C-alpha positions in Angstrom: -30.4 -135.6 -118.4 -27.0 -137.1 -118.9 -24.7 -138.4 -116.6 -24.1 -136.4 -113.6 -21.0 -136.4 -111.1 -22.3 -135.2 -107.7 -19.5 -134.2 -105.5 -19.0 -135.2 -101.9 -19.8 -131.9 -100.2 -22.0 -130.3 -102.5 -25.8 -129.8 -101.8 -27.6 -132.8 -103.7 -29.1 -130.1 -106.4 -25.7 -128.8 -107.4 -24.2 -131.1 -109.6 -20.6 -131.3 -111.8 -22.8 -132.7 -114.8 -21.9 -133.4 -118.4 -23.7 -132.0 -121.7 -26.8 -133.5 -122.6 -26.8 -131.2 -126.1 -26.3 -133.0 -129.4 -23.0 -133.9 -130.3 -23.3 -132.6 -134.0 -22.0 -129.4 -135.1 -24.1 -126.5 -134.6 -23.6 -123.4 -136.9 -21.9 -121.2 -134.9 -22.1 -117.2 -135.1 -20.1 -115.3 -132.9 -20.7 -111.9 -131.4 -18.0 -110.5 -129.8 -17.9 -107.6 -127.6 -14.2 -107.3 -127.9 -13.9 -109.1 -131.2 -13.2 -112.8 -132.0 -13.6 -115.4 -134.7 -13.6 -118.8 -134.8 -10.4 -120.0 -134.7 -8.5 -120.7 -137.8 -5.0 -121.4 -136.4 -3.5 -124.7 -137.2 -1.6 -125.9 -134.1 1.3 -128.2 -134.2 0.8 -130.9 -131.5 4.5 -130.6 -130.9 3.9 -127.0 -129.6 2.5 -128.7 -126.2 5.9 -129.2 -125.0 8.7 -127.2 -126.8 12.2 -127.6 -125.8 13.7 -124.9 -123.2 14.8 -121.7 -124.9 12.2 -121.8 -128.1 9.8 -119.6 -128.1 6.5 -121.2 -129.9 3.5 -119.1 -131.5 1.3 -121.0 -129.6 1.3 -121.9 -125.6 -0.7 -124.8 -125.1 -0.8 -128.2 -123.2 -3.2 -129.7 -125.8 -1.7 -132.3 -128.5 -5.2 -132.1 -130.3 -7.4 -129.0 -130.9 -10.6 -131.5 -131.8 -13.6 -131.2 -129.3 -15.3 -134.2 -128.2 -18.1 -134.9 -125.7 -17.0 -135.4 -122.1 -16.8 -132.3 -120.5 -18.5 -131.2 -117.3 -19.8 -128.1 -115.6 -21.2 -126.9 -112.2 -25.0 -127.2 -112.7 -28.2 -127.2 -111.0 -28.8 -130.2 -113.6 -29.8 -127.8 -116.7 -27.8 -124.6 -116.2 -24.4 -123.7 -114.9 -23.4 -121.7 -111.8 -20.4 -119.6 -111.8 -17.5 -121.9 -113.2 -14.0 -121.4 -114.1 -11.9 -123.5 -116.3 -8.1 -123.1 -116.0 -4.4 -124.0 -117.5 -1.2 -123.0 -116.3 2.1 -123.2 -118.1 5.5 -123.1 -116.9 7.3 -120.3 -118.9 10.9 -121.6 -118.4 9.8 -125.0 -120.4 7.6 -123.0 -122.9 9.8 -119.9 -123.7 13.2 -120.3 -121.6 11.5 -117.2 -119.3 11.7 -114.9 -122.0 9.2 -112.3 -121.9 6.2 -113.4 -124.2 4.0 -110.9 -125.7 0.8 -112.0 -126.1 -1.4 -111.2 -129.0 -4.4 -113.5 -128.1 -6.0 -116.5 -126.6 -8.4 -119.6 -127.8 -10.5 -121.8 -126.1 -12.8 -125.1 -126.6 -16.2 -125.1 -126.8 -18.3 -128.2 -126.5 -21.7 -126.4 -126.2 -22.9 -123.0 -125.6 -26.8 -122.6 -125.3 -28.3 -119.2 -124.3 -31.9 -119.1 -123.0 -32.9 -116.2 -125.3 -30.3 -117.1 -128.2 -28.6 -113.9 -128.0 -25.5 -115.5 -126.4 -23.9 -115.5 -123.1 -21.1 -113.5 -121.6 -17.5 -115.8 -121.1 -14.7 -113.9 -119.3 -11.1 -114.8 -120.1 -8.4 -113.8 -117.6 -4.7 -114.4 -117.7 -2.3 -114.1 -114.6 1.6 -114.3 -113.6 1.9 -116.8 -111.0 4.6 -116.8 -108.2 5.7 -118.5 -105.1 4.4 -122.0 -105.7 3.2 -124.3 -108.2 -0.5 -123.7 -109.6 -3.1 -124.2 -108.1 -0.8 -122.9 -105.3 1.2 -119.5 -105.5 0.2 -116.1 -105.7 -1.8 -115.1 -108.8 -1.6 -111.6 -110.5 -4.2 -110.6 -113.1 -2.5 -108.7 -116.1 -5.2 -109.1 -118.6 -9.2 -109.9 -119.0 -11.6 -109.6 -121.7 -15.3 -110.4 -121.6 -17.1 -111.5 -125.1 -20.6 -112.6 -125.7 -20.8 -116.1 -127.3 -23.6 -117.0 -129.5 -24.8 -120.8 -129.3 -22.5 -123.2 -131.0 -21.0 -126.7 -130.5 -17.3 -128.1 -130.9 -15.7 -125.3 -131.9 -12.5 -123.4 -130.6 -12.9 -119.5 -130.4 -9.9 -117.0 -130.8 -10.0 -113.9 -129.0 -7.8 -111.1 -129.5 -6.0 -110.0 -126.3 -2.8 -108.5 -126.0 -0.5 -108.1 -123.0 3.3 -109.0 -122.0 3.9 -111.4 -119.9 7.4 -110.2 -118.3 10.7 -112.1 -118.6 11.5 -114.6 -115.3 7.9 -115.2 -115.1 7.4 -118.4 -113.5 3.7 -119.5 -114.5 1.4 -118.1 -117.0 -2.2 -119.0 -116.2 -5.2 -118.8 -118.1 -9.0 -118.9 -116.9 -12.2 -119.3 -118.7 -14.7 -117.8 -116.6 -18.6 -118.7 -117.3 -20.8 -116.7 -114.7 -24.4 -117.9 -113.4 -26.6 -118.6 -116.1 -29.5 -119.9 -114.1 -31.8 -117.2 -114.4 -30.8 -116.4 -117.8 -31.3 -120.1 -118.9 -28.0 -120.5 -120.0 -25.5 -123.6 -120.2 -21.9 -123.6 -121.2 -19.7 -126.7 -121.3 -15.7 -126.1 -122.1 -14.2 -127.9 -124.8 -12.0 -130.8 -124.4 -10.6 -133.8 -125.3 -9.0 -137.3 -124.3 -5.9 -136.7 -126.5 -2.5 -136.6 -124.4 -2.0 -133.2 -122.5 1.4 -132.2 -120.8 -0.1 -130.5 -117.8 -3.2 -131.1 -116.0 -6.7 -129.3 -116.3 -8.2 -127.8 -113.6 -11.8 -126.4 -113.0 -13.5 -124.9 -110.0 -16.8 -123.5 -108.6 -17.8 -122.6 -105.3 -21.5 -124.0 -105.6 -20.0 -127.4 -106.3 -18.1 -127.3 -103.2 -14.7 -126.7 -105.1 -13.8 -122.7 -104.8 -10.1 -123.5 -105.3 -9.2 -125.2 -109.4 -9.2 -128.9 -109.1 -7.9 -131.3 -111.5 -10.5 -132.4 -113.7 -9.1 -136.2 -112.6 -9.8 -135.8 -108.9 -13.5 -134.5 -110.4 -14.1 -138.0 -112.2 -13.1 -137.0 -115.5 -9.2 -138.0 -116.3 -10.1 -137.4 -119.8 -11.5 -134.2 -119.5 -8.6 -132.2 -121.4 -9.4 -128.7 -121.7 -8.4 -126.9 -124.5 -7.0 -123.8 -123.8 -4.3 -121.8 -125.6 -2.0 -118.6 -125.5 -0.9 -117.0 -129.0 2.0 -114.5 -129.4 5.7 -114.3 -129.7 8.8 -113.5 -127.4 11.1 -110.7 -127.6 10.8 -106.8 -126.3 7.7 -105.4 -127.4 8.1 -101.4 -128.0 5.5 -99.6 -126.1 2.7 -98.0 -128.0 3.0 -93.9 -128.3 0.1 -91.6 -127.7 -0.7 -90.4 -131.1 -3.5 -88.1 -130.3 -4.8 -86.9 -127.0 -8.4 -84.8 -127.2 -10.9 -83.6 -124.4 -14.8 -82.8 -125.1 -16.6 -80.7 -122.7 -19.0 -77.7 -122.2 -16.7 -74.6 -122.2 -17.7 -72.2 -119.9 -16.0 -68.8 -118.6 -13.5 -67.7 -116.1 -12.1 -70.4 -113.9 -14.7 -72.6 -116.1 -12.8 -72.5 -119.3 -11.5 -75.7 -120.7 -7.8 -75.9 -119.9 -5.8 -78.7 -121.7 -2.4 -79.4 -120.6 0.1 -81.9 -122.1 3.9 -83.0 -121.7 6.3 -83.6 -124.4 9.1 -86.0 -123.1 12.2 -87.6 -124.9 15.1 -85.5 -126.7 14.2 -84.2 -129.8 11.4 -81.0 -130.6 7.9 -82.3 -131.4 5.7 -80.9 -134.1 2.3 -81.2 -133.2 -1.2 -79.8 -134.5 -3.4 -78.5 -131.6 -7.3 -77.8 -132.7 -10.1 -76.1 -131.1 -13.5 -77.6 -132.4 -17.0 -76.3 -131.6 -19.3 -75.7 -134.9 -18.8 -78.7 -136.7 -19.9 -81.0 -133.4 -23.4 -80.2 -134.4 -23.0 -82.6 -137.3 -22.7 -85.5 -134.9 -25.8 -84.6 -132.9 -24.3 -82.5 -130.3 -26.5 -79.4 -129.3 -25.5 -76.2 -127.5 -22.0 -76.1 -129.5 -19.2 -73.5 -128.9 -20.1 -71.1 -131.7 -16.7 -69.6 -132.3 -13.8 -71.3 -130.5 -10.7 -69.1 -129.8 -7.1 -71.2 -128.8 -4.2 -70.4 -126.8 -1.4 -72.1 -126.1 1.0 -71.5 -123.2 4.6 -72.8 -122.5 5.6 -73.9 -119.0 6.2 -70.2 -117.9 2.9 -69.3 -118.7 3.8 -67.3 -121.7 1.6 -67.3 -124.9 3.3 -69.3 -127.6 0.5 -69.2 -130.2 -3.1 -68.0 -130.4 -5.7 -68.6 -133.2 -9.2 -67.5 -133.5 -10.1 -69.1 -137.1 -7.8 -71.4 -138.5 -7.4 -69.5 -141.7 -6.0 -66.5 -140.2 -2.3 -67.5 -140.3 -1.5 -71.1 -141.1 -4.1 -71.4 -143.8 -1.3 -72.6 -146.4 0.0 -75.4 -144.1 -3.4 -76.9 -142.8 -5.5 -76.5 -145.9 -6.1 -80.0 -147.7 -4.4 -81.8 -144.9 -6.6 -84.1 -142.4 -6.3 -81.4 -139.7 -8.5 -78.9 -141.6 -11.7 -78.2 -140.0 -14.9 -78.1 -141.7 -16.0 -74.7 -140.0 -13.9 -71.6 -140.8 -14.4 -70.1 -136.9 -12.5 -73.3 -135.6 -8.8 -73.1 -134.8 -5.9 -74.5 -135.4 -2.5 -74.2 -134.8 0.8 -76.0 -136.3 3.9 -75.6 -134.1 7.3 -77.4 -133.0 7.7 -77.4 -129.4 10.8 -78.8 -127.3 10.2 -81.5 -124.8 8.4 -79.5 -121.9 4.8 -79.1 -120.3 2.3 -77.1 -122.2 -0.9 -75.7 -121.9 -3.8 -75.2 -124.2 -6.7 -72.9 -123.1 -10.0 -73.1 -125.3 -12.8 -70.6 -125.0 -15.4 -68.8 -126.8 -14.7 -65.6 -128.5 -16.8 -62.6 -126.8 -17.1 -64.9 -123.8 -19.8 -67.2 -125.7 -20.1 -70.6 -124.1 -21.2 -74.3 -125.4 -19.6 -77.9 -125.9 -15.9 -77.8 -127.6 -13.3 -80.2 -128.1 -9.6 -79.8 -127.6 -7.4 -82.3 -129.8 -3.7 -82.5 -129.8 -2.1 -84.5 -132.6 1.5 -86.1 -133.1 2.6 -84.9 -136.5 6.3 -86.1 -136.3 6.2 -90.1 -135.0 9.4 -90.3 -135.9 11.1 -87.6 -133.4 12.8 -89.3 -130.3 10.0 -87.4 -128.3 6.2 -88.4 -127.4 3.6 -87.1 -125.8 3.5 -88.4 -122.6 0.2 -86.8 -120.8 -2.9 -85.0 -121.1 -4.6 -83.4 -118.4 -8.1 -81.2 -118.6 -9.8 -79.1 -116.4 -13.2 -78.0 -116.9 -16.6 -77.5 -115.5 -18.1 -80.9 -115.5 -21.9 -81.5 -115.9 -24.1 -84.1 -116.5 -25.6 -86.3 -119.6 -23.5 -84.8 -123.0 -21.9 -82.3 -120.8 -19.6 -84.9 -118.5 -15.9 -84.7 -119.6 -14.8 -87.0 -122.1 -10.8 -87.4 -122.7 -9.8 -89.5 -125.7 -6.5 -90.9 -126.5 -5.0 -93.1 -129.4 -2.0 -95.5 -128.5 -0.1 -96.6 -131.7 3.3 -96.5 -133.8 4.2 -99.8 -132.5 2.9 -103.2 -131.6 3.6 -103.2 -127.8 1.3 -102.3 -124.7 1.6 -99.4 -123.1 1.0 -99.0 -119.4 -1.5 -96.0 -118.4 -2.4 -94.1 -115.6 -5.7 -92.1 -115.5 -6.9 -89.9 -112.8 -10.1 -88.4 -112.1 -9.5 -85.4 -109.6 -12.0 -82.8 -107.9 -11.7 -82.2 -104.1 -8.2 -81.5 -103.9 -8.5 -78.8 -106.4 -9.7 -76.5 -103.9 -6.3 -76.3 -102.6 -5.7 -74.2 -105.3 -8.1 -71.7 -104.5 -11.0 -73.3 -106.9 -14.4 -72.8 -105.8 -17.5 -75.3 -106.5 -15.0 -78.1 -107.5 -16.2 -81.9 -108.3 -17.0 -83.3 -104.9 -16.7 -87.0 -105.6 -15.5 -88.0 -109.3 -16.0 -91.2 -111.1 -14.0 -92.5 -113.8 -14.8 -95.0 -116.6 -12.4 -96.1 -119.5 -13.9 -97.2 -122.7 -12.5 -98.9 -126.0 -13.4 -98.0 -129.3 -16.3 -100.1 -129.2 -17.7 -98.3 -126.2 -17.0 -101.3 -124.1 -16.4 -100.5 -120.6 -13.1 -102.1 -119.8 -12.4 -100.3 -116.0 -14.6 -98.1 -113.7 -13.3 -96.5 -110.5 -15.3 -94.5 -108.0 -12.7 -93.7 -105.1 -9.0 -94.7 -106.1 -8.4 -97.0 -103.1 -11.2 -99.4 -103.9 -8.9 -101.0 -106.5 -5.6 -102.0 -104.3 -3.5 -103.5 -106.9 -4.3 -100.0 -109.1 -3.8 -97.9 -106.1 -0.5 -99.8 -105.2 0.6 -99.1 -108.7 -0.4 -95.4 -108.9 1.3 -94.7 -105.5 4.8 -96.7 -106.8 4.8 -94.1 -109.7 4.2 -91.1 -107.7 0.5 -90.5 -108.6 -1.6 -91.4 -105.9 -4.4 -89.2 -105.1 -4.7 -86.4 -102.5 -8.1 -87.0 -101.7 -9.8 -90.9 -101.1 -13.0 -89.4 -102.8 -11.1 -89.1 -106.0 -10.5 -91.6 -108.7 -7.7 -93.4 -110.3 -7.2 -96.1 -112.9 -3.8 -98.0 -113.7 -3.7 -100.5 -116.5 -2.0 -101.7 -119.7 -3.4 -101.4 -123.0 -2.7 -102.2 -126.6 -2.4 -99.8 -129.6 -5.9 -98.6 -130.3 -8.3 -95.9 -129.3 -9.9 -95.1 -125.6 -12.1 -92.9 -124.2 -11.9 -92.0 -120.4 -15.2 -90.2 -119.0 -15.0 -87.9 -116.1 -18.2 -87.4 -114.0 -19.5 -86.5 -110.6 -21.0 -89.4 -108.5 -24.9 -89.4 -108.5 -25.2 -86.6 -111.1 -22.8 -84.1 -109.3 -21.2 -81.1 -111.0 -18.3 -79.1 -110.5 -14.9 -78.2 -111.7 -12.9 -81.4 -112.4 -9.6 -82.6 -113.9 -8.9 -85.8 -116.0 -5.5 -86.9 -116.4 -3.9 -89.6 -118.8 -0.5 -90.6 -118.4 1.4 -92.7 -121.0 4.3 -94.4 -118.7 5.4 -97.0 -121.3 
């Protein structure tokens, strides 16, 4: 084994140890759940300390991106325990305290060796820090991404990650966290070099007696200058708009029909396409589909604005040949221009038939000074493929959007509904199916609960679920289910708060 550094406060078997992997470059194959690539960015060493009021495309304390031997990790002599690596960037120095729109991060890897050869998880987190210089102060997490990294050595990995750092932020903190690899026989050593740095490098591990980020010089490695970089640009990023919102659910009758609400905000009328889909879902392997959907659109006063059974019945000329044309003539479509207001789309089965259906709402006029701001769908939540699945697409801008998602059940009884979902759970997934966030009881996550409450979106029952997060442009899915297989009438709401 290579040289080991034993911390005074750690048990004898717990070591801040050096990598004993060969220093020759191992061919790198990257499997990234969130997407990633070998970093091809040419980083100017001068970017390590830009003058005030500049806006670098890369924020870094490293004057060199070379990865050389010399890193340590908290290990049992072979495999690592929970270990974090840190950098803190003074935003007044790097950006003149302007807003910084992060588009990605990158970090060095000295060696990454997994026990099964299938890679190991690494989590990247970004924080704002206030009230004192890091590692003091108060950190607030603003972004996180977990990736799986295959075995490799002496590389710099670029990870797409989007979030806006608010203007006036004192410090931006980046953490790379490697979870315990003992059971999986994983070993990971962060990439570093001995070239000049413009700020300290930090590491922490409770197993090695350092739960608080500690300067690597104090750990006996003054030349371990960790390579962590943040990429982006300055300025005000326009929030992404909701371009499409949709919900899939088993459609029943009476109170258990699918009822989808949406709100148009802004100043101009918005042209939208509303679709009710059933038969064509069978081509995606979904059984027991809604054989003949019927769609109604109601205004805020409850009046019926438009009704459609089969899409060819009324607006075939406007719909045929467009991306909105269904593959089955029994499916419903309507093309309507609506002023800013709240609307309700009700999907039922013709002649009281039942089955799995899909309601979709598309923004067909993105240039209008208005937007789709909210989707809410109520229906009977069952299990397996019959949970409630709400999808939404953010786009038309490169900026991030603040999004609130609520899963409601118990409080629906106040509206006179019976057999409500007793304990809703929520999951938020990205377009790759990766779970970004999950929540059972909305107050479990104190930060999310505070953000929801501050915006008037506090849940009425502690068993109801809530998520508040910031999302980049892209496609996302919110899944509402009952805890432990529970069923009942539930409501999922998605708010695009900008």
